[in-house]
C-alpha positions as CSV (number, residue, x, y, z in Angstrom):
1,M,17.1,-0.4,1.4
2,R,19.5,-2.1,3.7
3,H,19.5,0.9,6.0
4,R,15.8,0.7,6.5
5,K,16.0,-3.0,7.2
6,F,18.7,-2.4,9.8
7,I,16.5,0.2,11.6
8,G,13.6,-2.2,11.4
9,W,15.7,-5.0,12.9
10,L,16.8,-2.6,15.7
11,R,13.2,-1.8,16.5
12,D,12.2,-5.4,16.5
13,E,15.2,-6.6,18.5
14,R,14.4,-4.3,21.5
15,A,12.5,-1.1,22.0
16,V,14.9,1.8,21.8
17,T,14.0,4.4,24.5
18,S,13.9,8.0,23.6
19,T,16.8,8.8,25.9
20,E,19.0,6.2,24.1
21,Y,18.0,7.7,20.8
22,A,18.8,11.2,22.0
23,V,22.2,10.1,23.3
24,L,23.0,8.4,20.0
25,L,22.0,11.5,18.1
26,A,24.1,13.8,20.4
27,L,27.1,11.5,20.0
28,L,26.7,11.5,16.2
29,L,26.4,15.3,16.1
30,G,29.5,15.7,18.3
31,V,31.6,13.4,16.1
32,M,30.4,15.2,12.9
33,T,31.1,18.6,14.3
34,S,34.5,17.7,15.6
35,S,35.5,16.1,12.3
36,I,34.3,19.2,10.3
37,N,36.2,21.5,12.7
38,C,39.3,19.3,12.2
39,L,38.9,19.5,8.4
40,G,38.4,23.3,8.5
41,R,41.5,23.8,10.6
42,V,43.6,21.6,8.2
43,S,42.4,23.5,5.1
44,Q,42.9,26.8,6.8
45,G,46.4,25.9,7.8
46,T,47.3,24.9,4.2
47,F,45.8,28.1,2.8
48,E,47.7,30.2,5.4
49,R,51.0,28.4,4.5
50,A,50.4,28.9,0.8
51,G,49.7,32.6,1.4
52,R,52.8,33.0,3.4
53,S,55.0,31.3,0.8
54,M,53.5,33.5,-1.9
55,S,53.9,36.7,0.0
56,A,57.3,35.8,1.6
57,P,59.5,36.8,-1.5
58,A,57.7,40.2,-1.7
59,K,58.5,41.1,1.9
60,A,62.1,41.8,3.0
61,S,63.1,39.5,5.7
62,P,63.9,41.3,9.0
Protein backbone atom coordinates (compact mmCIF):
# COMPACT_ATOMS: atom_id res chain seq x y z
CA MET A 1 0.00 0.00 0.00
CA ARG A 2 2.71 2.46 1.02
CA HIS A 3 4.82 1.42 -1.98
CA ARG A 4 2.04 2.39 -4.40
CA LYS A 5 1.56 5.71 -2.65
CA PHE A 6 5.28 6.39 -2.94
CA ILE A 7 5.29 5.64 -6.68
CA GLY A 8 2.21 7.82 -7.10
CA TRP A 9 3.93 10.63 -5.21
CA LEU A 10 6.99 10.29 -7.45
CA ARG A 11 4.80 10.55 -10.54
CA ASP A 12 2.99 13.59 -9.15
CA GLU A 13 6.19 15.28 -7.95
CA ARG A 14 7.79 15.33 -11.40
CA ALA A 15 7.48 13.37 -14.62
CA VAL A 16 10.06 10.59 -14.60
CA THR A 17 11.48 10.23 -18.09
CA SER A 18 11.86 6.80 -19.65
CA THR A 19 15.66 7.17 -19.69
CA GLU A 20 15.75 7.89 -15.95
CA TYR A 21 13.51 4.86 -15.39
CA ALA A 22 15.78 2.67 -17.53
CA VAL A 23 18.89 3.87 -15.69
CA LEU A 24 17.24 3.20 -12.33
CA LEU A 25 16.25 -0.31 -13.41
CA ALA A 26 19.74 -1.01 -14.74
CA LEU A 27 21.32 0.15 -11.46
CA LEU A 28 18.91 -2.01 -9.45
CA LEU A 29 19.64 -5.05 -11.63
CA GLY A 30 23.39 -4.50 -11.31
CA VAL A 31 23.22 -4.26 -7.53
CA MET A 32 21.04 -7.37 -7.31
CA THR A 33 23.26 -9.46 -9.57
CA SER A 34 26.46 -8.40 -7.81
CA SER A 35 25.00 -9.20 -4.38
CA ILE A 36 23.77 -12.59 -5.64
CA ASN A 37 27.22 -13.33 -7.09
CA CYS A 38 28.83 -12.37 -3.79
CA LEU A 39 26.49 -14.68 -1.86
CA GLY A 40 27.16 -17.49 -4.31
CA ARG A 41 30.92 -17.09 -3.94
CA VAL A 42 30.71 -17.08 -0.14
CA SER A 43 28.53 -20.19 0.01
CA GLN A 44 30.73 -21.96 -2.54
CA GLY A 45 33.81 -21.13 -0.49
CA THR A 46 32.32 -22.54 2.69
CA PHE A 47 31.23 -25.71 0.88
CA GLU A 48 34.70 -26.16 -0.61
CA ARG A 49 36.29 -25.67 2.81
CA ALA A 50 33.92 -28.18 4.39
CA GLY A 51 34.68 -30.68 1.63
CA ARG A 52 38.41 -30.22 2.09
CA SER A 53 38.26 -30.67 5.86
CA MET A 54 36.19 -33.83 5.39
CA SER A 55 38.46 -35.34 2.73
CA ALA A 56 41.74 -34.18 4.32
CA PRO A 57 42.07 -37.04 6.89
CA ALA A 58 41.44 -39.65 4.15
CA LYS A 59 44.28 -38.35 1.98
CA ALA A 60 47.88 -38.77 3.09
CA SER A 61 49.60 -35.39 3.36
CA PRO A 62 52.47 -35.04 0.87
